[in-house]
C-alpha positions in Angstrom: 171.4 155.0 60.8 172.7 153.6 64.1 171.6 150.2 63.1 173.3 150.5 59.7 176.6 151.6 61.4 176.3 148.9 64.0 175.7 146.2 61.3 178.8 147.4 59.4 180.9 146.7 62.5 182.0 150.4 62.7 180.8 150.9 66.3 182.9 148.0 67.8 186.1 150.0 67.5 184.8 153.3 69.0 186.9 154.2 72.1 185.2 154.3 75.5 185.8 158.1 75.8 184.2 158.9 72.5 180.5 159.7 72.4 178.8 158.9 69.1 176.0 161.4 68.4 173.6 160.8 65.5 171.3 163.6 64.8 171.4 167.4 64.2 173.3 170.3 65.7 170.6 170.7 68.4 171.0 167.1 69.6 174.7 167.5 69.7 174.4 170.7 71.8 172.0 168.8 74.2 174.5 165.9 74.5 177.4 168.2 75.3 175.4 170.1 77.9 174.3 166.9 79.5 177.6 165.0 79.4 180.1 167.8 79.8 183.7 168.4 78.4 185.3 165.1 79.4 184.1 163.3 76.3 185.1 163.5 72.7 182.0 163.9 70.5 181.8 162.2 67.2 178.7 163.5 65.4 177.1 162.0 62.3 174.7 164.4 60.6 171.1 163.3 60.4 169.7 166.8 60.1 170.9 170.0 58.3 174.6 170.6 57.7 176.4 172.2 60.6 179.9 172.6 61.9 179.4 170.3 64.9 178.8 167.2 62.8 180.3 165.0 60.1 178.3 164.7 56.9 177.2 161.1 56.5 178.0 160.9 52.8 178.7 157.3 51.7 177.7 155.0 54.4 180.4 152.4 53.6 183.1 155.0 53.6 181.8 156.6 56.8 181.7 153.2 58.5 185.3 152.4 57.4 186.6 155.7 58.8 184.9 155.1 62.1 186.1 151.5 62.3 189.7 152.6 61.5 189.5 155.6 63.9 190.2 157.9 60.9 189.4 161.1 62.6 191.0 164.3 64.0 190.0 165.8 67.3 189.6 169.6 67.5 188.9 171.7 70.5 186.5 174.6 70.7 185.7 177.1 73.4 182.5 177.5 75.3 180.8 180.5 76.9 179.8 180.7 80.5 176.7 182.6 81.7 175.9 183.8 85.1 173.3 186.3 86.2 170.2 187.2 88.2 166.5 187.2 87.6 164.1 190.0 88.5 163.4 188.1 91.8 167.1 187.8 92.5 167.3 184.1 91.6 170.6 182.9 90.1 171.0 182.2 86.4 173.7 180.0 84.9 174.6 178.1 81.8 177.2 177.0 79.3 177.1 177.4 75.5 179.1 176.1 72.6 177.2 178.2 70.0 175.7 181.2 71.6 174.0 183.0 74.4 171.3 185.5 73.6 168.8 187.8 75.4 165.5 188.4 73.7 162.3 190.3 74.5 159.3 188.2 75.8 156.5 190.8 75.3 155.2 193.0 72.5 157.6 195.8 73.6 161.2 196.1 72.6 163.8 195.1 75.2 165.8 197.9 76.7 169.4 196.7 77.3 172.4 198.3 78.8 175.6 196.7 77.5 179.2 196.7 78.9 182.3 195.1 77.5 185.3 194.7 79.9 183.7 197.3 82.2 183.3 199.9 79.4 179.8 201.0 78.7 178.9 200.3 75.0 175.3 201.5 75.1 173.5 203.0 78.1 170.1 201.9 76.8 169.4 200.1 73.5 165.9 199.5 72.2 166.0 196.2 70.4 164.6 192.7 70.1 167.6 191.3 71.8 171.4 190.7 71.8 173.4 187.6 70.7 176.8 186.6 72.1 178.4 183.9 69.9 181.5 181.9 69.5 183.1 181.5 66.1 181.6 178.0 65.9 178.1 179.5 66.6 178.6 182.6 64.4 177.0 181.0 61.4 173.8 180.3 63.3 171.5 182.9 64.8 174.1 185.6 64.8 174.6 185.3 61.1 170.9 185.5 60.5 170.8 188.7 62.5 173.5 190.3 60.4 176.6 189.2 62.2 179.8 188.0 60.3 180.3 184.4 59.5 183.6 183.4 61.2 185.9 180.5 60.5 185.3 177.9 63.3 189.0 177.8 64.2 189.0 181.4 65.4 188.9 182.0 69.1 186.7 185.1 69.5 183.4 186.4 70.8 180.9 188.0 68.5 178.3 190.6 69.7 175.3 191.0 67.5 172.2 193.1 68.2 168.8 191.7 67.1 166.8 194.4 65.2 168.3 197.4 67.1 166.3 200.5 66.9 168.2 203.1 68.9 171.2 203.2 68.9 172.0 201.2 65.7 174.7 199.0 67.3 176.7 197.2 64.6 178.0 193.7 65.0 181.3 193.7 67.1 184.0 191.1 67.1 185.8 190.8 70.4 188.8 188.8 71.7 188.1 185.6 73.5 189.0 187.2 76.8 186.2 189.8 76.6 183.6 189.9 79.4 180.1 191.0 78.3 177.6 192.3 80.9 174.0 193.0 79.9 171.4 194.6 82.1 167.7 194.4 81.2 166.0 197.7 82.0 162.3 198.5 82.8 161.7 194.8 83.3 158.0 195.3 84.4 157.1 196.5 81.0 159.9 195.1 78.9 160.7 191.6 80.2 163.4 189.5 78.6 164.7 186.0 78.7 168.2 184.4 78.1 168.8 181.4 76.0 172.0 179.3 76.2 172.3 176.9 73.2 168.5 176.6 73.1 167.9 176.3 76.9 165.6 179.1 78.1 165.6 181.1 81.4 163.0 183.8 82.0 162.8 187.1 83.8 166.4 188.3 83.2 167.7 191.2 85.3 171.4 191.0 84.3 173.9 188.6 82.9 177.6 188.2 82.6 179.0 186.2 79.7 182.6 185.2 79.2 184.9 182.4 78.0 184.3 179.3 80.1 187.9 178.1 79.9 186.4 174.6 79.4 186.8 173.5 75.8 184.9 170.8 74.2 186.4 168.2 71.8 184.8 167.3 68.5 186.0 164.5 66.3 186.0 165.0 62.5 186.3 162.1 60.1 188.9 162.1 57.3 187.8 164.3 54.4 186.2 167.0 56.6 187.4 170.5 55.5 186.2 173.3 57.8 186.8 176.1 55.2 184.8 174.2 52.5 182.1 173.5 55.1 181.9 177.2 55.9 181.6 178.2 52.3 179.0 175.5 51.5 176.9 176.5 54.5 176.9 180.2 53.5 175.9 179.5 50.0 173.3 176.8 50.7 
């Protein structure tokens, strides 16, 4: 696909501060994590349909839109993770889509959850817990029973993964919310944390909040976020 776009002449007019990403959502997330928020990311879908990318559609039309810089730049929030492992090593990370804790043994995880200092559950037996942005709400969180949110909303969604006791329902929180999660009984019930696909093991506790470091995504003419949301939910 890169060769086809290059041969069309579309890539000659891409500004120096625009990063063209051809692939799937996973590759886009990797690119953002590696290169940071100073770039504008123009994604061309070569995988399954996601909110981070433009659908290729007609190659000639896509090439024309890139060549003529026919795109709109939209900003989306990221999540910041910090925490400690069982050995007191530091954990850190940034996520565009989601941060989640999950069990790494045959036993359920036991998690203590606080939001803005308020204890939500003292001990929840579950497979894990997902903290997602609106952009990431239609990924793992939606599969786990969370609500699908319009990507333009600025919020944080909390979704338990297969909760046993108590049955914590999905919770939608303001973007300013601070979520703290403690992993209990780590010797028998170890857990890991995953930030946009990047794994860190042996979690003792984490703090997740808005990073105040938006990323910029470029969408070609004809992209409609509401239509994309509906199409993704029904596909």
